[in-house]
N, C-alpha and C positions, 0 to 999 in steps of 0.2 A: 504495500499499499502506499502511495505517494508521502501520503501526509495523514496525519490524525484527524483532520475536518471530517470523512467520511463517519469515522468514529463516534464523533461528538453530536452531527447530526442523527446516526443511528440510534444513539442512547435518548437523545430528547424525543424522539418520536418514541421510543420502546416506554421511555416514562409517563409519557403525557399522553399518550395512546390515541394521538392523532397526529397527522402531516400539519395540517393547518394551524394548531395551536403550537407543535414545536416551532415552527418557518417564524411564526409570529415573535418568540422567545428569543430567536437566533438572532432575528431581524433579515430573514431571509425568505424569498417566496416560495412557495408551496411547492410549485414545478421544480424547483431545485434540489430542494428537499427529496423530493419524490424521485428524481434521477439520481441522485449520489445515492441514496438505498439500493436502488436496483442495482447500480453497478458496484457498489459492496455486494451483494449477494452474487451478481456473477464472477467477481473475484474470489469470493470464496467456496465458490460450488455448491452452495447453499438457500435456501428459503427462510428468509428469515424472520419474516412478516407475515403474518395472515392477515388479508386486508379483506374488508365486507363495506357496506355503505354508510356503516354507521361508525365502525371504530376499526380500531388496529390491534393486535396480538400479538404477541409472540412466540412464533412456532417453538417447538422441542429443540432444534439446532438453535432458535434463537435466542432462548433461556440462558443456555451453555455458552453462545456466543456472548452474549449481554454481560454475563456474570467476567468474564475473561476481559474485555474490553472498559469495562467500571476501572477495573484492575490496573490495564494500561495506561487510562486516561488521568487517571489517580499517579501513577508511577512519574508520566512526564509531567503534570504539574508539579512534582516535587523536584524532578530532575531541572525543569526550568526554572526554580528560585532557588536552585541549590546554594549559587555565588551571588546570590540577589542583595541588592543594597537596600537593607532595609529601612534607609530613609526615604528612597527614591520614592517620586510620585507614583499613586495606585491606577490602572487604568483596565477598561473592559467592563461588563455588565457585573453589576451585585444583585441579586434581588432576595429581599428579607421580609420578614414578617413580623409587625409588633403591636402589641395589644393597642388598643385604638387609644384610650385616655394616657399611658404612657407617652406612645409615640406623639401625642398632641401636646402634653405637658412639659416633657422631658428631652425628647430627642430629637425633635422637628427642629424646637429653637436652638439647638447645638450644633445643627447640621452645619449652617455656611463654614464653621470653620473647618471640617473635614474637608469638606466640598472646595474650598480656598485651597487648601493645601493638595487636593488630588482632582485636579481639575477635569481629568479625562477618565473619572471615575464615574460610569453611569447605574445610576442608582435606581431599584424600582423598588419602592416601600410600599407594600400594604401592610393598612392596619386595621383590625377588626378582632373580634372578641371570639369568631367562632375557633377552633383548632384546624389550620390549613393541611392538606397534603402534601409535606415537603416535595414528594419524587413525583408525585402526578399533577401536581401544580407547579413545579419547576422551580422551589425555592434551592437557594444555596444555604441559608439559616434564617432561624427563626429566633426570637429569645417569647418564652414563654414561665408564666407565673403559674407557680402552686406546684404540686407533684406532675414526673409526665410518667403517663400509664401505660405508654407505647415501649416495650421493653427494645423493639428493633430499631429504634432512633438514638443517637451520641448525646448526650445531653451534660454540658459542663455547668457545675454551679456557678453563678457570679458573685450571690450573695444574699441576702435576707432584707429586704425592702420593708422599712419600717412603715407600720400599719396606726391609724390614730381613730377618734371617736370626735365626731364632731356634728353640729348644728346649727342652723342658721340665727341669727340676733333675734328675728322676729317668733322664732318656733319658743326660744330660750326667755324671751318677754312672758308669752305664757305658759310657761309649764316649769319653769325655774330651771336655775342652773342646775344638775346633781353634783352630788360632792362624794355620793356613797352608792353603792347598789343598793341599798334599801331605797333610797332618794328616787332609783328608778321607779321603784313599785310604787311607793306611797306619794310622788309626785302626780303619776299618773301617766307618765312616758309611754312615746308609741315612738315605733319603729317604721323604718322603710327596707323591706325583705329586698335582698338580691339573691333571684333564682336564676340557675342556667336554664332548666326543664321546670316550667310550671307543674303542676300537679305532687313533686315530690316535697316532702315534711321541711318545712325552713329550720335552717340554724340556731335561731335564735341570736341573742347580744351574746358575744363571746368577751370572756375575761380571763386574766391570768390567777392561778392559786399556786398553794403551795406544793402541789402536785402535778401542775401543768396548766391546761386553758380547759374550761368548761363554759357553758351557755345558759342564758337566763332568759326564758320566754316572755315576751314583752307583748303585748297587744301592738299589731300591725295596721298601719295607713292603707298601706298598698304593697304590692309585687312589681317587681318588674325583672326582666332578662337582660339587660343590657349595662354597662358600667356607666356609660354617657348617662342614661334615664335615672340612673340612680343616685347619681349626682345633685342631677338637674330636681331631682324630689325632696335632695334635703337642701338644694339652696332656696327651695320654693317653700320652706319652711314646715314639709309633710312629716317630719321625722326625724329621729337620731340615724345617723349613718355610720357605718364603719369603711373607710378607706384607705388607701395607699398617700402615705405623706407626700411623696413626689406630685402625686394628681392633684391634690386636694389643698397645698400650701398656696398658689397662686391664689387659691379663693380666700384663703385664709387672712392672705396679704394684705389684700384690699377689703376685707371686713365681710365678706357677703359669708364667711362662716367663720364659728369659733371653735377651737378645739375642746373637749369636754374630759373629765375622768383620765387626766393624763399618767396617772400613776395605773390604768387601769385597761392600758392599752390591747388590745388583740394581739394574736402571735401573728410573728414576722412572716411575709410570704415570700419564699424562695423564688428566685430569679434565676432562670437557667438558659445559657445558650446552647442550641440543637440545632444539628446537623443529620444530614440521612447517612451518610457514608464516612466514618471515622478517617481512610485513607485518602478521602475527596476532599482536604482540608486545605485551598489554595491560597497562598498570600493575601489576596481579598478578604479571605473569611477571616483570616487571623487577624488582619489588622482592623477589621470590622469589629470582631469580638473584643480586643484589647481597648479601643475607642469606646465602646458600650459600655464596658465596665468601669472607665476611667468616670462616664461622665454621670452613671449612675449610683456611685460608692456615697456621694453626699447623705444619699438617701437610704444609704443601709444601718442595721442596727448592727 
């Protein structure tokens, strides 16, 4: 094979199960992607992809070839950066996903510093609260909060994000400022519940004890399934909320929210940097991981 372009295109088509999506993610035309893969199949003497009108699937030969291709591409990336000057500007595409509120409050405001230092870096930033599929959607890396349930992914803990309790000034004027857990009950406080899936049992108001963390069930004014909506409900005075210090700090600074019960903060939330393939850790991904850790450090416990 003359170069690795064919392997890169084939691997992206296999991962995204679509010539159209793979071509778009690589910035090439669909016809070129299809032609390159056909020529690759001719060169290796095997059918690698089974094509239908709706999807693209790896054949048995294709699965074996894809596994070896991923290893080869990872080796090539490592070899290319073996003598790299780590101070040299980064270049090329980097597709990442970061939780929406974390991206809005911390990452995006700091991005000018990163992109000014690396003007040839092409950053594709997805910010959502759903769990994206790293392989199928072509992400190089993601930042995730909380436990990593998928054992096939490679996760590196970045730190533990500080969590706080907060409420709007209007809410505290109506219900009072709680000083203890008993105040939460006796003053008639209410909370907004965040639930990823409606229908499940709410977690309650989390607080620390000598044995770990427990939950206190409080009346709930409403339940929401997105973090931005959860924060907006707190800002609107609909109830007490518990959220990340990094995302609530801008509201606290402008007086729209007030921290309460600072000695009874919820359990810190683990922030992890996640990739799909251990050996496919490019210089761009390594640099972005280091930069992300630096900008989040002030919000870690």
